[in-house]
N, C-alpha and C positions, 0 to 999 in steps of 0.2 A: 486025890487029883485024878482027873479024867484022862483017858488015853490021848485025847486031842491036846490037853495041856502038857502032858508028858512029851508028846511029839514036838510041840512048840518049844518047850524048854530044851530038848535035845538039839533041835535045829539051831537055836540061839548059841548053845555051847559050841556046836560045830563051827558056826560062823565066826565066833570069837577066836576059836583055836586056829582057824584058817587065816584070819587077819593077823594073829600073833606070828604065824609062820611067814606071812608076807612082810611084816615089819622086820622080822629077823633077817630075811634075805636081803631086803632093801638096804640094810646097814652096810652091805658090801659094795653098793653102787655109789661111787663118788665122782663128782665132776670138778676138775681143777678150774678155779675161777678167781682171778685177781689175787693170787697169793694165798688163797684158802681153798677149801674143798666144800662144794655144795653137795648136800645129800637129801634124798627124798624121805628120810626117816621121820623127821619132824612133821612133814606134810601128811604122811600116812598115820602118824599118831593123832593128829588133828582130825583126819578123816575117820579114824576109829570112833572118836567122840561123836561125830555127826551121824555115823551109821548105827552105833550101838547105845548112844546116850552116855552119860557120865560114868556110870559104873562099869558097864561092859567095855566101853572104850578104854577106860583106865586099865582094865585087865589085859586087853589085847595089846595096847601100846607098851605097857609095863612088862608083860611076859616076853614079848618078842625082843624088846631092847635088852632086858635082863639076861635072856638066854644068849644074845649076841656077846654080851660082856663075858659070860662064863666060857663060851666057846673060844672067844678071841683072846683069852688070857687076862681079862680084867675082872676076874671073879670077886676080888675084894670090893669092887665098886658096884656089883650087880644090884644090890638092894637100893642104893642111892639112884642108880640109873632107872630101876623099876619105878621108883616113886617120881623122879623128875620127868621121865618120858610119859608116865601115866598121867601126870598133871596136865600135860598138853591136851590129852583127850578129855580129861575131867572138866577143864575150863571150857573147851570147845563144846562139849556135850551139855554143860550147864547153861551156857549162853544160847546155843543154837540147836540142841538136840530135838526139842519139841517142834521148833519152827521147821527143821529139816524134814520132819515126818508129816507135815501138813499135806493134805491132798494136793493142793495147788500152792506152789511157792509164790508168795506175793513179793513185792519189792522190799517190804519190811523183813520178811523171812530171809531173803537173800542178803540183806544188810546184816542180819543176825549171824548168818553163816560166815560171812567175811569177818565180822567183828570177833566171833568166837574163835575162829582159826588164828587170827592175828593175836588176840590176847592170850590164847593158849601157847602160841610160839614165844611170845614175850615173857610169859610166866616161866617157860623153860630157861630162857636166857637169864632171868633173875636168879633162878635156882642154881643154874650152872655156875654163875659168877659167885654166888654164895658158897657153893661147894669148893670152888677154886680158892676162894679167900680163906676158908676154914682149913683146907688142906695145906695151903701155902704157909699159913701162920703156925698151925699146931703140928703138922707132920714134917713139912720141909724146913720150918724154922726161919722163914724169910723175914728180912727186915721190912719195916713198913714201905720204904722206898722200892725195894726189890719186889714186894708184893704188888704195889701199884703198877710197876712196869709189867709184871706178869698179867695182871687183870687187863691193863690197857692193850696188851698184845692179843688177848683172847676175845675182847669185846667186838671188834669189827667183824670177824668171821662169824661169831655167834649171831650178831644182828643181821648179817647177810643171809644166814640160814633161816632166821626168823621171817625175814621178808619173803624169801623163797617159799617157805611153808605157808605163809599167809596168802600167797598168790596161788600156789600149786594145789593146796587142799580144796579150796572152793571150786577150782576148775575140774579137778578129779571128781569131786562130788557131783557137779553138774553133768559130767559125762556118764558117771556110773548110775546115778539115780534113775534116769529113764530106762536104762537097760535092766536094772534090778527090778523095777516096777513091772516092766513088760514081761519078765520071766516069772513074776509072782513071788519073788524072793524078798523084796524090800520090806514088806510088812512082817516078815518072819524073823527079821533081825532084831 
C-alpha cells in the first residue's frame, strides 16, 4: 500500500471516529414535542450513511450510539443499538451513498438522498418495534394485549423521529456537502 493510500485510509478512519463522537454527543440533545422527544441521532445516523457509504456509515452510527448506551447505563442493549442505529446508515448509504458523491447532484440524486434517509429511518422504526416486541414477550412476559398496548404507545414517537430524521438528514447533508467540498475534505471521506 502506498503512502497516499495509507494517508487516505487514515483520514477515513479519523472521519468515521469523529462522526461516531458526534453521534454519541447528539444522543444527549432532545427536544420535547407533542408528548415525545425528538432527537437528532437518527438524522445523524442517516447522514453517516450519506457521507461514508453503507459500511463506514454503519460503523460511525453504530459505534456512537452503542457507546451512548454503555455510558448511559444501557450496556445490556448496546449491541442491539449498535446494529439498529447502524442499519439507518447502512440503508441510507446503500440507496444514496453513490448518488451523494456524484460531482453534481441531479434531481434524481437528491431524490435518492431523501429516499435513503427516509427508508433508513423507517428501517430503524421496524427494528425498534421488533426489539420491543421480543423484549416485551420474552423478558417482560407481557400478555399479547399488554404487548400491543406497549407497541402502540411507542410507535407514534418512533414515527415522529423517523419523519424528523427523514427531513433533517437531507437538509444537513445539503448544508455540509458544499462546505466539505470547498475544504477539499468530501472526497477523502
